[in-house]
VEXLO-162907 format. One record per residue (C-alpha): x, y, z; residue number from 1; chain; residue in one letter. Coordinates in nm, 3 decimals. Layout:
east,north,up,num,cadena,residuo
X,Y,Z,NUM,A,a
...
***
This chain:
east,north,up,num,cadena,residuo
5.995,0.573,17.035,1,A,m
5.622,0.493,17.114,2,A,r
5.528,0.165,17.332,3,A,s
5.425,-0.141,17.127,4,A,d
5.045,-0.103,17.237,5,A,i
5.074,0.300,17.119,6,A,e
5.179,0.183,16.785,7,A,i
4.955,-0.058,16.757,8,A,a
4.651,0.150,16.861,9,A,q
4.766,0.426,16.605,10,A,a
4.781,0.194,16.318,11,A,a
4.486,0.190,16.068,12,A,t
4.389,-0.164,16.036,13,A,l
4.276,-0.317,15.721,14,A,t
3.904,-0.497,15.734,15,A,p
3.976,-0.855,15.780,16,A,i
3.766,-0.957,15.496,17,A,v
4.026,-0.759,15.263,18,A,n
4.302,-0.967,15.452,19,A,i
4.102,-1.257,15.339,20,A,a
4.096,-1.148,14.976,21,A,h
4.486,-1.114,14.952,22,A,k
4.471,-1.500,15.017,23,A,l
4.229,-1.567,14.749,24,A,g
3.940,-1.631,14.982,25,A,l
3.571,-1.467,14.999,26,A,v
3.377,-1.340,15.261,27,A,a
3.207,-1.670,15.300,28,A,e
3.512,-1.844,15.387,29,A,d
3.544,-1.637,15.732,30,A,v
3.364,-1.592,16.035,31,A,h
3.443,-1.231,16.167,32,A,a
3.488,-1.142,16.481,33,A,y
3.434,-0.776,16.447,34,A,g
3.627,-0.573,16.166,35,A,q
3.961,-0.687,16.231,36,A,h
3.965,-1.080,16.343,37,A,m
3.806,-1.372,16.185,38,A,a
3.804,-1.756,16.202,39,A,k
3.825,-1.955,15.875,40,A,l
3.498,-2.169,15.828,41,A,t
3.554,-2.522,15.874,42,A,q
3.422,-2.581,15.532,43,A,a
3.698,-2.344,15.385,44,A,t
3.991,-2.543,15.598,45,A,v
3.840,-2.878,15.458,46,A,n
3.835,-2.775,15.093,47,A,r
4.220,-2.627,15.139,48,A,l
4.326,-2.943,15.289,49,A,q
4.222,-3.127,14.995,50,A,a
4.456,-2.941,14.761,51,A,q
4.833,-2.977,14.760,52,A,s
5.085,-2.768,14.954,53,A,a
5.242,-2.499,14.775,54,A,k
5.426,-2.308,15.014,55,A,a
5.791,-2.322,15.166,56,A,k
5.807,-2.378,15.530,57,A,l
6.055,-2.136,15.702,58,A,i
6.098,-2.204,16.086,59,A,l
6.205,-1.940,16.308,60,A,v
6.386,-2.025,16.625,61,A,t
6.634,-1.882,16.850,62,A,a
6.941,-1.901,17.117,63,A,i
6.855,-1.971,17.467,64,A,n
6.645,-1.671,17.583,65,A,p
6.771,-1.422,17.848,66,A,t
6.640,-1.114,18.055,67,A,p
6.792,-0.924,17.732,68,A,a
6.545,-1.054,17.505,69,A,g
6.613,-1.179,17.143,70,A,e
6.279,-1.097,16.958,71,A,g
6.185,-1.425,16.790,72,A,k
5.823,-1.331,16.734,73,A,t
5.905,-0.991,16.618,74,A,t
6.153,-1.123,16.394,75,A,t
5.889,-1.390,16.250,76,A,t
5.661,-1.090,16.195,77,A,i
5.923,-0.884,16.060,78,A,g
6.047,-1.137,15.808,79,A,l
5.676,-1.216,15.646,80,A,t
5.662,-0.817,15.601,81,A,d
5.987,-0.828,15.451,82,A,a
5.903,-1.110,15.219,83,A,l
5.573,-0.950,15.113,84,A,n
5.763,-0.638,15.058,85,A,l
6.008,-0.788,14.849,86,A,a
5.758,-0.931,14.607,87,A,g
5.676,-1.261,14.776,88,A,y
5.357,-1.386,14.877,89,A,q
5.406,-1.471,15.255,90,A,a
5.216,-1.516,15.561,91,A,m
5.265,-1.602,15.937,92,A,a
5.159,-1.869,16.161,93,A,c
5.183,-1.816,16.513,94,A,l
5.095,-1.921,16.871,95,A,r
4.816,-1.764,17.058,96,A,e
4.947,-1.557,17.369,97,A,p
4.880,-1.722,17.701,98,A,s
4.719,-1.528,17.997,99,A,l
4.992,-1.660,18.223,100,A,g
5.270,-1.468,18.072,101,A,p
5.079,-1.148,17.936,102,A,v
5.009,-1.089,18.321,103,A,f
5.341,-1.235,18.468,104,A,g
5.710,-1.182,18.356,105,A,m
5.694,-1.172,17.975,106,A,k
5.377,-0.931,17.897,107,A,g
5.228,-0.978,17.542,108,A,g
5.320,-1.204,17.296,109,A,a
5.236,-1.028,16.948,110,A,t
5.557,-0.886,16.848,111,A,g
5.716,-0.577,16.918,112,A,g
5.802,-0.202,16.787,113,A,g
5.674,-0.205,16.394,114,A,y
5.681,-0.590,16.352,115,A,a
5.355,-0.683,16.520,116,A,q
5.022,-0.853,16.477,117,A,v
4.717,-0.657,16.533,118,A,v
4.474,-0.600,16.706,119,A,p
4.737,-0.672,17.007,120,A,m
4.518,-0.611,17.272,121,A,e
4.241,-0.848,17.166,122,A,n
4.520,-1.110,17.083,123,A,i
4.677,-1.091,17.387,124,A,n
4.369,-1.108,17.617,125,A,l
4.069,-1.318,17.524,126,A,h
4.121,-1.326,17.138,127,A,f
3.852,-1.532,17.006,128,A,t
3.791,-1.757,17.315,129,A,g
4.015,-2.063,17.226,130,A,d
4.188,-2.108,17.532,131,A,f
3.890,-2.065,17.727,132,A,h
3.729,-2.371,17.518,133,A,a
4.028,-2.549,17.586,134,A,i
4.008,-2.510,17.947,135,A,s
3.647,-2.593,17.974,136,A,a
3.714,-2.901,17.766,137,A,a
3.998,-3.020,17.983,138,A,n
3.773,-2.948,18.290,139,A,n
3.462,-3.138,18.166,140,A,l
3.660,-3.447,18.160,141,A,l
3.795,-3.372,18.528,142,A,a
3.430,-3.323,18.608,143,A,a
3.312,-3.651,18.452,144,A,l
3.581,-3.844,18.643,145,A,i
3.473,-3.735,18.963,146,A,d
3.093,-3.770,18.875,147,A,n
3.181,-4.125,18.756,148,A,h
3.349,-4.224,19.095,149,A,i
3.069,-4.048,19.305,150,A,y
2.805,-4.264,19.122,151,A,h
2.950,-4.587,19.211,152,A,g
3.275,-4.608,19.004,153,A,n
3.178,-4.881,18.796,154,A,a
3.491,-4.850,18.571,155,A,l
3.682,-4.910,18.930,156,A,q
3.923,-4.622,18.931,157,A,f
4.233,-4.709,19.151,158,A,d
4.410,-4.389,19.059,159,A,t
4.324,-4.078,18.871,160,A,v
4.604,-3.897,18.679,161,A,s
4.407,-3.633,18.512,162,A,w
4.452,-3.286,18.616,163,A,r
4.264,-2.960,18.589,164,A,r
4.391,-2.642,18.431,165,A,c
4.324,-2.271,18.372,166,A,m
4.506,-2.017,18.183,167,A,d
4.657,-1.829,18.441,168,A,m
4.984,-1.845,18.668,169,A,n
4.850,-1.959,19.012,170,A,d
5.120,-2.136,19.209,171,A,r
4.836,-2.197,19.486,172,A,a
4.649,-2.453,19.252,173,A,l
4.955,-2.686,19.169,174,A,r
4.862,-2.927,19.454,175,A,r
4.500,-2.930,19.583,176,A,v
4.291,-3.172,19.764,177,A,t
3.928,-3.283,19.625,178,A,l
3.620,-3.333,19.856,179,A,e
3.673,-3.704,19.815,180,A,n
4.031,-3.656,19.947,181,A,d
4.182,-3.695,19.611,182,A,t
4.512,-3.517,19.556,183,A,r
4.561,-3.354,19.223,184,A,t
4.636,-2.996,19.099,185,A,g
4.614,-2.760,18.829,186,A,f
4.849,-2.721,18.512,187,A,d
4.847,-2.398,18.326,188,A,i
4.599,-2.443,18.006,189,A,t
4.907,-2.410,17.732,190,A,v
5.057,-2.727,17.923,191,A,a
4.752,-2.934,17.921,192,A,s
4.731,-3.263,17.699,193,A,e
4.405,-3.099,17.550,194,A,v
4.593,-2.810,17.408,195,A,m
4.869,-3.049,17.265,196,A,a
4.581,-3.252,17.125,197,A,i
4.442,-2.943,16.968,198,A,f
4.734,-2.821,16.794,199,A,c
4.845,-3.167,16.652,200,A,l
4.516,-3.307,16.528,201,A,a
4.469,-3.318,16.162,202,A,t
4.104,-3.265,16.143,203,A,d
3.763,-3.270,16.368,204,A,l
3.745,-3.654,16.360,205,A,a
4.140,-3.694,16.442,206,A,d
4.087,-3.442,16.747,207,A,l
3.758,-3.667,16.871,208,A,t
3.988,-3.957,16.833,209,A,r
4.271,-3.830,17.019,210,A,r
4.057,-3.700,17.293,211,A,l
3.923,-4.044,17.338,212,A,g
4.249,-4.184,17.382,213,A,r
4.332,-4.004,17.667,214,A,i
4.444,-4.179,17.939,215,A,q
4.287,-4.048,18.286,216,A,v
4.370,-4.316,18.535,217,A,g
4.445,-4.675,18.628,218,A,l
4.170,-4.928,18.748,219,A,n
4.232,-5.175,19.025,220,A,q
4.393,-5.399,18.811,221,A,s
4.635,-5.169,18.672,222,A,g
4.480,-5.117,18.351,223,A,q
4.452,-4.795,18.162,224,A,p
4.127,-4.614,18.191,225,A,i
4.056,-4.377,17.886,226,A,l
3.845,-4.054,17.818,227,A,a
3.645,-4.289,17.572,228,A,s
3.558,-4.508,17.833,229,A,d
3.370,-4.222,17.989,230,A,l
3.219,-4.136,17.667,231,A,q
3.367,-3.789,17.727,232,A,a
3.537,-3.726,17.379,233,A,e
3.204,-3.610,17.184,234,A,g
3.121,-3.351,17.432,235,A,a
3.495,-3.216,17.439,236,A,m
3.510,-3.202,17.079,237,A,a
3.171,-3.017,17.087,238,A,a
3.337,-2.770,17.313,239,A,l
3.640,-2.716,17.092,240,A,l
3.457,-2.730,16.763,241,A,k
3.453,-2.356,16.681,242,A,d
3.808,-2.302,16.856,243,A,a
3.944,-2.563,16.624,244,A,f
3.907,-2.307,16.333,245,A,q
4.221,-2.116,16.263,246,A,p
4.211,-1.759,16.372,247,A,n
4.299,-1.481,16.098,248,A,l
4.457,-1.136,16.181,249,A,v
4.709,-0.920,16.021,250,A,q
5.071,-0.746,16.096,251,A,t
5.091,-0.372,16.117,252,A,l
5.178,-0.386,15.735,253,A,e
4.862,-0.613,15.635,254,A,g
5.043,-0.925,15.616,255,A,s
4.816,-1.213,15.668,256,A,p
4.868,-1.421,16.003,257,A,a
4.691,-1.731,16.115,258,A,l
4.741,-1.733,16.504,259,A,v
4.597,-2.033,16.643,260,A,h
4.700,-2.242,16.927,261,A,g
4.960,-2.219,17.198,262,A,g
5.138,-2.450,17.364,263,A,p
5.457,-2.351,17.586,264,A,f
5.774,-2.488,17.455,265,A,a
5.934,-2.507,17.802,266,A,n
5.662,-2.755,17.927,267,A,i
5.473,-2.847,17.608,268,A,a
5.574,-2.886,17.239,269,A,h
5.588,-2.508,17.162,270,A,g
5.410,-2.507,16.830,271,A,c
5.103,-2.330,16.688,272,A,n
4.834,-2.598,16.550,273,A,s
4.900,-2.834,16.281,274,A,l
4.571,-2.744,16.114,275,A,v
4.677,-2.365,16.097,276,A,a
5.002,-2.456,15.955,277,A,t
4.873,-2.701,15.680,278,A,q
4.603,-2.433,15.601,279,A,t
4.869,-2.187,15.537,280,A,a
5.071,-2.395,15.321,281,A,l
4.781,-2.391,15.090,282,A,r
4.731,-2.024,15.090,283,A,l
5.077,-1.849,15.021,284,A,a
5.409,-1.916,14.881,285,A,d
5.610,-1.851,15.212,286,A,y
5.456,-1.972,15.540,287,A,v
5.695,-1.815,15.817,288,A,v
5.624,-1.984,16.186,289,A,t
5.808,-2.013,16.508,290,A,e
5.882,-2.264,16.767,291,A,a
5.908,-2.141,17.106,292,A,g
6.225,-2.045,17.291,293,A,f
6.549,-2.170,17.199,294,A,g
6.635,-2.428,16.930,295,A,a
6.687,-2.680,17.210,296,A,d
6.350,-2.668,17.312,297,A,l
6.081,-2.540,17.043,298,A,g
6.296,-2.643,16.737,299,A,a
6.371,-2.998,16.876,300,A,e
6.000,-3.058,16.939,301,A,k
5.873,-2.885,16.608,302,A,f
6.124,-3.148,16.421,303,A,m
6.051,-3.444,16.673,304,A,d
5.706,-3.409,16.741,305,A,i
5.505,-3.220,16.518,306,A,k
5.685,-3.307,16.200,307,A,c
5.724,-3.671,16.298,308,A,r
5.360,-3.716,16.358,309,A,q
5.245,-3.484,16.029,310,A,s
5.528,-3.542,15.766,311,A,g
5.600,-3.174,15.777,312,A,l
5.964,-3.055,15.684,313,A,r
6.073,-2.680,15.702,314,A,p
6.297,-2.583,15.404,315,A,d
6.476,-2.332,15.623,316,A,v
6.538,-2.238,15.977,317,A,a
6.633,-1.895,16.094,318,A,v
6.798,-1.878,16.434,319,A,i
6.728,-1.526,16.619,320,A,v
7.012,-1.394,16.829,321,A,a
7.112,-1.031,16.990,322,A,t
7.456,-0.897,17.069,323,A,v
7.293,-0.811,17.418,324,A,r
7.180,-1.164,17.473,325,A,a
7.512,-1.324,17.350,326,A,l
7.701,-1.108,17.590,327,A,k
7.482,-1.217,17.878,328,A,y
7.571,-1.574,17.783,329,A,h
7.937,-1.481,17.801,330,A,g
7.907,-1.353,18.170,331,A,g
7.773,-1.022,18.165,332,A,v
7.527,-0.863,18.415,333,A,d
7.188,-0.712,18.281,334,A,v
7.280,-0.365,18.392,335,A,a
7.619,-0.399,18.175,336,A,d
7.470,-0.520,17.860,337,A,l
7.478,-0.194,17.659,338,A,n
7.865,-0.170,17.705,339,A,q
8.083,-0.308,17.455,340,A,e
8.254,-0.586,17.572,341,A,n
8.393,-0.810,17.296,342,A,l
8.574,-1.065,17.542,343,A,a
8.241,-1.153,17.679,344,A,a
8.063,-1.146,17.336,345,A,l
8.334,-1.396,17.225,346,A,k
8.250,-1.628,17.494,347,A,l
7.869,-1.587,17.434,348,A,g
7.883,-1.664,17.064,349,A,v
7.948,-2.043,17.148,350,A,a
7.563,-2.062,17.266,351,A,n
7.457,-1.917,16.911,352,A,l
7.723,-2.155,16.747,353,A,s
7.581,-2.474,16.929,354,A,k
7.234,-2.402,16.821,355,A,h
7.364,-2.359,16.456,356,A,v
7.552,-2.674,16.479,357,A,t
7.241,-2.849,16.630,358,A,n
7.023,-2.780,16.364,359,A,l
7.266,-2.821,16.072,360,A,r
7.441,-3.152,16.198,361,A,q
7.128,-3.341,16.378,362,A,h
6.831,-3.191,16.179,363,A,f
6.989,-3.137,15.821,364,A,n
6.841,-2.797,15.822,365,A,l
6.973,-2.490,15.615,366,A,p
7.025,-2.250,15.855,367,A,v
7.029,-1.845,15.855,368,A,v
7.103,-1.610,16.159,369,A,v
6.893,-1.303,16.200,370,A,a
7.091,-1.066,16.432,371,A,l
6.795,-0.855,16.588,372,A,n
6.962,-0.513,16.621,373,A,h
6.954,-0.279,16.922,374,A,f
7.083,0.086,16.910,375,A,t
7.367,0.005,17.173,376,A,a
7.521,-0.243,16.915,377,A,d
7.870,-0.152,16.817,378,A,t
8.021,-0.239,16.482,379,A,e
8.293,-0.436,16.622,380,A,a
8.055,-0.652,16.800,381,A,e
7.836,-0.735,16.525,382,A,i
8.183,-0.798,16.298,383,A,a
8.271,-1.048,16.587,384,A,l
7.919,-1.231,16.563,385,A,i
7.945,-1.207,16.163,386,A,q
8.291,-1.383,16.154,387,A,a
8.182,-1.659,16.397,388,A,a
7.875,-1.720,16.182,389,A,v
8.062,-1.708,15.840,390,A,q
8.325,-1.968,16.009,391,A,a
8.034,-2.181,16.070,392,A,l
7.957,-2.174,15.703,393,A,g
7.622,-1.999,15.757,394,A,a
7.520,-1.640,15.685,395,A,s
7.410,-1.342,15.917,396,A,l
7.185,-1.063,15.855,397,A,h
7.148,-0.770,16.073,398,A,v
6.795,-0.666,16.086,399,A,c
6.586,-0.354,16.188,400,A,h
6.228,-0.480,16.181,401,A,h
6.176,-0.348,16.533,402,A,w
6.218,-0.022,16.436,403,A,a
6.169,-0.009,16.056,404,A,q
5.902,-0.300,15.993,405,A,g
5.958,-0.496,15.705,406,A,g
6.180,-0.277,15.529,407,A,a
6.443,-0.367,15.807,408,A,g
6.440,-0.702,15.731,409,A,a
6.465,-0.719,15.353,410,A,i
6.837,-0.863,15.334,411,A,a
6.696,-1.154,15.562,412,A,l
6.422,-1.181,15.321,413,A,a
6.601,-1.239,15.023,414,A,h
6.844,-1.478,15.208,415,A,a
6.595,-1.704,15.312,416,A,v
6.398,-1.692,14.973,417,A,a
6.721,-1.810,14.817,418,A,e
6.801,-2.082,15.079,419,A,l
6.452,-2.201,15.024,420,A,a
6.503,-2.256,14.661,421,A,k
6.787,-2.537,14.740,422,A,q
6.681,-2.886,14.776,423,A,s
6.715,-3.035,15.139,424,A,s
6.626,-3.337,15.311,425,A,a
6.580,-3.253,15.691,426,A,p
6.608,-3.520,15.924,427,A,s
6.484,-3.628,16.256,428,A,l
6.705,-3.667,16.593,429,A,l
6.601,-3.997,16.697,430,A,y
6.443,-4.323,16.553,431,A,a
6.096,-4.424,16.655,432,A,d
6.176,-4.795,16.775,433,A,h
6.450,-4.639,17.029,434,A,l
6.329,-4.688,17.416,435,A,s
6.227,-4.404,17.614,436,A,l
6.545,-4.389,17.808,437,A,a
6.743,-4.376,17.454,438,A,e
6.552,-4.114,17.314,439,A,k
6.604,-3.917,17.649,440,A,l
6.983,-4.009,17.630,441,A,d
7.002,-3.894,17.263,442,A,t
6.807,-3.542,17.294,443,A,i
7.023,-3.472,17.623,444,A,a
7.400,-3.581,17.471,445,A,q
7.361,-3.443,17.120,446,A,k
7.155,-3.142,17.159,447,A,l
7.223,-3.040,17.528,448,A,y
7.568,-3.153,17.584,449,A,g
7.500,-3.343,17.891,450,A,a
7.690,-3.624,17.986,451,A,s
7.398,-3.848,18.128,452,A,e
7.025,-3.854,18.221,453,A,v
6.931,-3.919,18.571,454,A,t
6.610,-4.018,18.724,455,A,f
6.411,-4.003,19.019,456,A,s
6.303,-4.274,19.210,457,A,a
5.935,-4.174,19.075,458,A,l
6.080,-4.140,18.737,459,A,a
6.231,-4.492,18.748,460,A,q
5.892,-4.666,18.857,461,A,q
5.723,-4.502,18.579,462,A,q
5.998,-4.554,18.297,463,A,l
5.949,-4.912,18.396,464,A,a
5.576,-4.898,18.351,465,A,r
5.580,-4.690,18.028,466,A,l
5.844,-4.937,17.865,467,A,a
5.556,-5.103,17.655,468,A,e
5.299,-4.792,17.632,469,A,l
5.544,-4.548,17.528,470,A,s
5.680,-4.738,17.216,471,A,q
5.706,-4.554,16.928,472,A,g
5.629,-4.234,17.128,473,A,l
5.844,-3.890,17.081,474,A,p
5.969,-3.755,17.389,475,A,v
5.838,-3.408,17.474,476,A,c
6.114,-3.249,17.734,477,A,v
5.972,-2.993,17.997,478,A,a
6.289,-2.809,18.116,479,A,k
6.398,-2.445,18.179,480,A,t
6.433,-2.243,17.866,481,A,q
6.722,-2.049,18.015,482,A,y
6.986,-2.315,17.963,483,A,s
7.085,-2.613,17.747,484,A,f
7.084,-2.784,18.075,485,A,s
6.797,-2.825,18.344,486,A,c
6.966,-2.555,18.552,487,A,d
6.877,-2.201,18.461,488,A,p
7.168,-2.060,18.625,489,A,k
7.414,-2.251,18.375,490,A,l
7.433,-2.003,18.104,491,A,r
7.593,-2.036,17.746,492,A,n
7.686,-2.385,17.655,493,A,v
7.749,-2.593,17.991,494,A,p
7.902,-2.932,17.950,495,A,e
7.925,-3.262,18.160,496,A,g
7.585,-3.195,18.332,497,A,h
7.313,-3.425,18.397,498,A,a
6.959,-3.413,18.277,499,A,l
6.769,-3.488,18.589,500,A,h
6.401,-3.621,18.505,501,A,v
6.189,-3.567,18.778,502,A,r
5.864,-3.726,18.645,503,A,e
5.737,-3.879,18.318,504,A,l
5.359,-3.836,18.208,505,A,r
5.206,-4.032,17.926,506,A,l
5.011,-3.791,17.683,507,A,s
4.841,-4.088,17.505,508,A,r
4.602,-3.877,17.308,509,A,g
4.870,-3.619,17.217,510,A,a
5.108,-3.918,17.104,511,A,g
5.406,-3.822,17.313,512,A,f
5.575,-3.879,17.676,513,A,v
5.642,-3.564,17.878,514,A,v
5.958,-3.583,18.060,515,A,a
5.961,-3.324,18.339,516,A,v
6.302,-3.223,18.451,517,A,c
6.476,-3.030,18.697,518,A,g
6.263,-2.757,18.874,519,A,d
6.020,-2.686,18.611,520,A,i
5.654,-2.624,18.703,521,A,m
5.367,-2.696,18.463,522,A,t
5.188,-2.453,18.671,523,A,m
5.408,-2.150,18.678,524,A,p
5.396,-1.862,18.935,525,A,g
5.376,-1.489,18.896,526,A,l
5.681,-1.285,18.946,527,A,p
5.727,-1.023,19.233,528,A,k
5.674,-0.739,18.987,529,A,q
5.386,-0.888,18.749,530,A,p
5.309,-0.731,18.422,531,A,a
4.958,-0.663,18.546,532,A,s
5.068,-0.416,18.765,533,A,s
5.087,-0.176,18.436,534,A,r
4.771,-0.253,18.284,535,A,i
4.503,-0.035,18.320,536,A,r
4.182,0.078,18.108,537,A,v
4.118,0.442,18.034,538,A,d
3.784,0.632,18.047,539,A,t
3.726,0.572,17.683,540,A,d
3.780,0.180,17.716,541,A,g
4.143,0.195,17.581,542,A,r
4.360,-0.052,17.725,543,A,i
4.706,0.080,17.834,544,A,q
5.027,-0.048,17.961,545,A,g
4.985,-0.392,17.766,546,A,l
5.329,-0.451,17.584,547,A,s
***
């Protein structure tokens, strides 16, 4: 079979204006970036936001990721195509890829096989420039802080907490010392508070207010200094104005997709922009969106941060799993994953069961399981997983969208549509009034199976200092995606472990507190063999090796 980029480059794309027409939009509603990408105009977004939402919201999440791959984005796209193929009107809402993983471990993030959003090269690389605008807004604020101190420090900065960012994995920038001997560092753009604000703001006015609320440091009396004290929010919003308009693209089968915003789920809240989701809910009958990594991260944050702040509630949750990944959780090495191993699979299915139980028991969500099919899967392995899922009272559907496009996920599409017809009352994991420590305890013990939460000496000091400021705010846990614990080596469903909080960061503008756990880094590094080594441009200007 051809590579992802070969499939994407061989496709005949529909002009983006025609994709807009499928949604009931006209040429004046979009600002085109070439023939196949566009932004919805701000006037269009404002008009749609004044209308009532009509769509069912489908949340796609997954088991804990493994080196074997799960295909959550691919399933999101395949399900959207399948819903349209089955006669429903559906569109996808996805995050924009970050250059860090594109050139690092993961490669591209636009789906795979015959379930992709296109043009995949543009989306994976610079796209419409949104991430550059977010980085610029973030770093403008950093420059204004340093400039203010240089010109007399009228606000009496004692400490500066604001960090710079860039959309690239560069471990050398984690800790830097400035010319004035200030110690600071860089985060990857997708972990920045500006990215979180961008993805949670309801409109331009809310975006500007949130930017003004960013806490950038403390004065000599220990009082917070905000971005608004530097009169920074207006200029930052100006840099973000065009980026804030959702990006319209298409799948290989011509399904509309809004690809907008991109916070990581292991170090941020892992959901596409709220403005894109809200807009999509007024344009289609089914909106399929994803939340990053496993349900312990992305889905929890989708519910406890995005839904808590917006009032959104998904109608159905789809959990993506693969036979290979479940065998890995059962202890099989990557090299042996294509061999049938029912004993290991029986153990590894516990990871899937835990995620299904979490979403149903703690969030009251109707759940469907999508088994992303690989050619080495055996009938006995599929039957084992099917029986385990049925024992939980859920349904499992084997999906072939990677190889067949939407036609390979028709059964999943019908199951999701039927389940979405049923009334449900999704709930949040914890109440607003709980303390920061109580919220962390709830997440760690109920979702992760931890016995306790421990705090470093620094985190204990920050916990005391944030006691009042964090009241009413949800928690964004930054931890490894590979385990329910904060130790990436603990596969499957570890029990009795401790969630160790290394640091707490107040994201005042975004409206949550980040708990940095274990060894997670907010500026990742590149692997020994980065994906960038495979990428090149031929003499005709066509990109090769991107996947």
